C-alpha positions as CSV (number, residue, x, y, z in Angstrom):
1,M,49.5,79.0,40.4
2,G,47.9,80.2,42.9
3,L,49.4,79.0,46.0
4,M,52.9,80.0,44.7
5,W,52.2,83.9,44.4
6,F,50.4,83.1,48.3
7,L,53.8,81.4,49.3
8,M,55.4,83.8,47.6
9,G,53.3,86.9,48.7
10,M,54.5,85.0,52.7
11,G,58.2,84.7,51.7
12,T,58.2,87.9,51.3
13,T,56.8,89.1,54.3
14,A,58.6,86.9,56.2
15,A,61.4,88.5,53.8
16,L,60.3,91.6,55.5
17,W,60.3,90.9,59.1
18,G,64.0,89.6,58.6
19,F,65.4,92.7,57.5
20,L,64.0,94.6,60.2
21,C,65.0,91.9,63.0
22,L,68.4,92.2,60.8
23,R,68.2,96.6,61.0
24,G,67.5,95.9,64.9
25,R,70.7,93.8,65.8
26,Y,72.9,95.1,63.6
27,Q,73.8,98.7,61.4
28,L,73.0,98.3,58.0
29,G,75.1,100.9,55.9
30,W,74.0,101.6,51.6
31,K,76.3,98.2,50.6
32,A,74.4,96.2,53.1
33,N,71.0,97.3,51.8
34,L,71.3,97.3,48.6
35,G,73.4,93.2,48.9
36,L,70.2,92.1,50.7
37,F,67.6,93.3,48.4
38,S,69.6,92.7,45.3
39,S,69.9,88.7,47.0
40,F,66.2,89.0,48.0
41,G,65.2,89.6,44.0
42,F,67.8,87.0,43.0
43,A,65.4,84.9,45.1
44,W,62.1,86.4,44.6
45,I,62.6,85.7,40.8
46,C,64.7,82.1,41.0
47,I,61.5,81.1,42.7
48,G,58.6,82.0,40.7
49,W,60.9,81.0,37.5
50,S,61.5,77.8,38.6
51,W,57.9,77.0,40.3
52,G,56.1,78.3,37.0
53,S,58.7,76.0,34.8
54,F,58.4,72.8,37.4
55,A,54.5,73.5,36.9
56,E,54.5,73.8,32.9
57,G,56.7,71.1,33.0
58,E,59.9,72.5,31.5
59,P,61.9,71.2,34.2
60,Q,65.1,72.2,31.9
61,S,64.2,75.6,32.4
62,G,63.4,75.1,36.2
63,A,66.8,74.0,36.8
64,M,68.6,76.6,34.6
65,G,66.6,78.9,36.8
66,L,67.8,77.9,40.1
67,I,71.6,77.9,39.0
68,S,70.7,81.2,36.9
69,F,69.1,83.2,39.7
70,G,69.6,80.8,42.6
71,L,73.3,80.7,42.8
72,P,73.9,84.8,42.1
73,A,71.4,85.1,45.4
74,L,73.1,82.9,47.6
75,V,76.4,84.2,46.5
76,L,75.4,88.0,47.1
77,F,73.7,87.1,50.8
78,V,77.1,85.3,51.8
79,M,79.7,87.9,50.9
80,S,77.2,90.9,51.9
81,W,76.8,89.4,55.2
82,Q,80.1,88.4,55.7
83,K,81.4,91.9,54.1
84,F,78.8,94.3,55.8
85,I,77.1,92.9,58.0
86,Q,78.6,90.6,60.2
87,P,81.7,93.2,61.3
88,N,78.9,96.0,62.2
89,R,77.1,94.0,65.2
90,R,75.1,96.5,67.3
91,V,76.5,96.2,70.9
């Protein structure tokens, strides 16, 4: 479990770094920020829930976490990218 928390911390740092790079290339409004942060939150919960469930020997709960939190994270990210981020590219 210690490895999970370490890797989630590294993932959080990488996501923050990616957000700062995105902010430099695209003009992000409040809708884009909300979409990115909520998709990150869902992805973080998905990883923690699924990894913890698989580590405790509950594969059905881990699969439910992947579907319940991973799918909304992907959908939110893709919709935020297409609607709010990509059209506002800085030249």
